[in-house]
ROGUNU-710888 format. One line per field, with one value per residue (C-alpha): x, y, z. Coordinates in steps of 0.5 Angstrom, whole numbers, plus 500, padded with zeros to 3 digits. Layout:
<sites>
px	c(X:...)
py	c(Y:...)
pz	c(Z:...)
</sites>
This chain:
<sites>
px	c(800:801:799:792:791:793:788:783:784:784:777:774:776:773:766:760:759:752:749:751:749:742:742:743:738:733:733:729:723:724:728:733:738:741:740:745:744:749:747:753:754:753:760:764:767:765:760:763:770:767:764:771:774:769:770:777:776:771:776:780:775:775:767:766:770:767:761:757:759:754:757:755:750:749:754:758:756:757:763:766:770:773:769:771:766:761:761:754:755:754:748:748:741:742:735:734:729:726:728:721:722:729:726:721:726:730:723:722:729:727:724:731:735:742:744:750:752:753:755:754:753:750:751:746:748:743:747:742:737:735:731:735:735:740:740:742:746:749:745:749:745:750:745:748:746:745:749:755:755:751:750:756:760:756:758:765:765:761:767:772:768:766:773:779:784:788:786:791:790:790:793:787:786:785:778:775:772:764:763:766:769:766:772:771:763:766:770:764:760:765:766:758:758:764:760:754:757:760:753:751:756:756:748:749:754:749:743:748:749:742:740:746:743:736:738:742:735:731:736:736:743:741:735:729:728:723:716:713:707:700:700:697:695:703:704:701:705:707:702:701:706:713:715:721:722:727:728:734:736:742:745:744:737:736:742:739:736:742:739:742:740:737:733:731:728:725:721:719:717:713:709:708:705:701:697:698:694:689:690:694:696:702:708:715:720:725:732:738:744:751:755:762:765:765:771:769:762:760:753:754:748:741:735:731:725:725:718:715:711:705:701:706:703:709:714:720:718:717:724:727:723:725:732:732:729:734:740:737:736:744:746:742:746:753:752:757:752:749:755:757:750:751:758:756:750:754:759:753:751:758:757:750:751:749:744:740:741:738:733:731:731:726:721:720:713:713:705:704:702:705:701:706:712:718:717:711:716:724:729:736:741:748:753:757:763:766:763:770:767:767:764:763:767:762:762:758:752:748:746:740:738:732:731:727:720:718:712:709:712:710:713:721:725:733:737:743:748:755:758:753:747:742:737:731:729:722:720:713:708:701:698:699:701:697:699:707:707:702:706:713:709:707:714:717:712:713:721:719:715:720:726:721:720:727:730)
py	c(973:966:966:969:963:958:961:961:954:953:956:953:946:947:950:945:942:944:937:938:945:943:937:942:947:942:939:945:943:935:932:928:926:919:914:908:903:898:892:889:883:886:886:888:894:901:905:912:909:907:914:917:913:915:922:921:917:922:927:923:923:928:929:928:934:939:943:948:956:960:965:973:975:969:971:964:957:955:952:947:949:945:944:940:935:938:936:933:930:923:921:915:912:908:906:898:898:892:892:895:901:902:902:907:911:911:913:919:922:923:929:932:933:935:943:942:949:946:939:934:928:926:919:915:909:904:900:896:893:886:883:885:880:875:877:883:888:895:899:905:909:914:920:924:930:928:934:931:924:919:912:909:915:914:907:908:914:909:903:908:910:903:900:898:900:906:912:917:924:928:935:941:945:952:954:960:964:963:971:973:980:985:985:977:979:984:979:974:980:982:974:974:976:971:965:967:967:960:957:959:956:950:950:950:944:940:941:938:932:931:931:926:922:922:920:914:912:913:908:903:904:905:903:908:912:908:911:915:911:913:915:910:909:909:916:921:925:922:926:921:917:914:907:903:896:891:884:881:875:870:873:866:867:873:871:864:862:866:873:879:881:887:883:878:884:888:881:880:887:887:881:884:891:887:884:890:895:889:890:889:896:897:899:901:902:908:905:908:907:910:914:915:920:927:932:935:932:928:926:921:917:918:914:910:907:900:896:891:887:885:883:877:872:867:869:866:870:876:876:875:881:886:884:885:892:894:892:896:902:901:900:907:911:908:909:914:918:919:920:926:929:928:931:937:938:938:943:948:947:949:956:957:963:961:965:963:956:957:961:955:950:955:955:947:946:940:941:940:933:930:927:921:919:915:910:908:906:907:901:903:897:898:893:895:890:885:884:886:892:892:897:896:889:886:884:887:883:886:893:897:903:907:912:918:919:925:929:924:917:914:908:906:900:900:893:893:888:886:880:874:878:882:887:890:896:899:906:907:913:911:915:909:904:904:897:897:890:888:890:887:880:881:882:877:872:875:874:866:865:868:864:858:860:861:855)
pz	c(060:061:068:066:061:067:072:067:066:073:074:068:071:078:075:075:069:066:067:074:075:072:077:082:080:079:086:088:084:084:090:087:093:092:098:098:103:105:110:114:119:126:129:135:134:138:133:136:134:127:126:128:122:117:118:117:111:108:108:103:098:094:092:100:101:096:096:091:091:087:083:084:079:076:070:072:073:081:083:087:093:099:105:111:113:117:125:124:117:120:124:129:130:136:138:136:130:126:119:117:122:119:112:114:117:111:107:112:111:103:106:109:102:103:102:097:099:106:104:099:103:110:113:117:121:124:129:132:126:130:124:118:112:114:122:126:122:122:116:113:108:104:102:096:092:085:083:086:083:079:081:078:081:088:088:088:093:098:096:098:105:107:104:108:103:104:101:099:101:094:095:096:090:091:089:087:093:095:093:087:086:082:077:076:075:070:066:066:063:058:055:054:047:045:049:045:039:041:043:036:032:036:035:027:028:033:028:023:027:029:022:021:027:023:017:020:023:017:013:019:020:028:032:032:039:044:043:048:052:055:062:067:074:076:073:078:083:090:094:099:104:101:103:101:101:099:096:097:093:091:085:082:083:078:073:070:063:059:061:065:072:069:064:069:073:068:066:073:074:067:070:077:074:069:075:079:074:072:065:059:058:054:059:059:064:064:064:066:062:064:058:057:062:060:062:069:069:075:072:066:064:060:061:055:054:054:052:057:052:057:051:050:055:054:060:056:049:053:056:049:047:053:052:045:046:051:047:041:046:048:041:039:045:044:036:033:030:037:041:035:036:044:044:040:044:050:047:046:053:055:052:054:060:067:068:061:063:070:067:063:069:073:067:069:072:076:077:069:067:061:055:055:058:057:062:067:072:073:073:075:075:078:080:086:085:090:097:100:104:112:117:125:125:120:113:108:107:101:098:095:092:091:085:087:085:080:079:074:077:084:083:082:082:084:082:086:086:091:091:090:092:088:092:088:092:091:092:092:094:097:091:087:091:098:100:099:103:098:092:095:095:088:085:090:086:079:081:082:076:072:075:074:066:064:067)
</sites>
């Protein structure tokens, strides 16, 4: 009997957390792979030797040596299982490219999403970029399934892959097989009544915690949720050509006037979007906020709407309003009442039978046009730490990221820092932004304008 309980705990610890399973299932409807760009000084090391070293390091990084195994009959959640790196997990694009050609190649790779049942990652190496910001460079782009990692975890993975520090090889785990035997399926079916009962009990608790959160909001103890926003020309399906652009800046240029980097860039985006749209429409950004890690979950984040206050003409005052709204959203997300409601909801989801959860995701219609949105663009801001990474004999110069587009959003922004540089990454589609170079120039000018106003 004790041995059966131990095996049960082992199996539970290797199944996908419901949040990760949703990311896995939803990827078939909305491509969501992450693309983490790292630009390195051009070094003298042989690229093939570097590829061998990267394969060796990847084998010591737990997330990169797993893949997803579907469970039989949908009675259990998919599981993580051990997987050696595929022989073609690293692509070396040896042809010399210009920086615009490199960005075009990265945008084109968005169409080739990884299949996490085979591998959760792919690495693109561009060793001969002749005119990257700062000069000739080696560019590495780590592509990761969102089911395998959120932005924070993805940055840690890249730090291990491109770092020079030793990585201790953790022991391989014994994972459940890809195809589960009938006895396993029968046990899962027998457990369904208990799971449903636990889901109902958890639902009662979740409803109580939701009412407590509502009462806390009504009393003023916790900020209210952000209002929804009307659709704009930005909020359309990306049916045309997707492009990426980057604006690389010294960190000191976007961390001035007492603002954070995130608030500074949000203010600049508000100026750029107001001019791009040509009116004073009420705008908001959907900002990604990290949350406390949940056991076994690789995705621990949420998106909140932050007002851009385009009706405020004074840039300094607008920045203060944006900062206050972002702080209010963080306060609400991190408040004990919100955490209790989220915890009870997570508990409910953990007991939802897998086939019901997958069926729920299947009902999502990516072609349906929402009546309102949380934000008119996405802004994801992540610090990727010290500039102590190296590849090909060169030190890291800057890093960038490109949040995925969605059926109701054809323009997103990533704000990523490493060492003393910050890069604003822009992902756009011609359905909204027919001239990506023009929008990049508009945002550059807005960043300069905000810098002058805040100083």
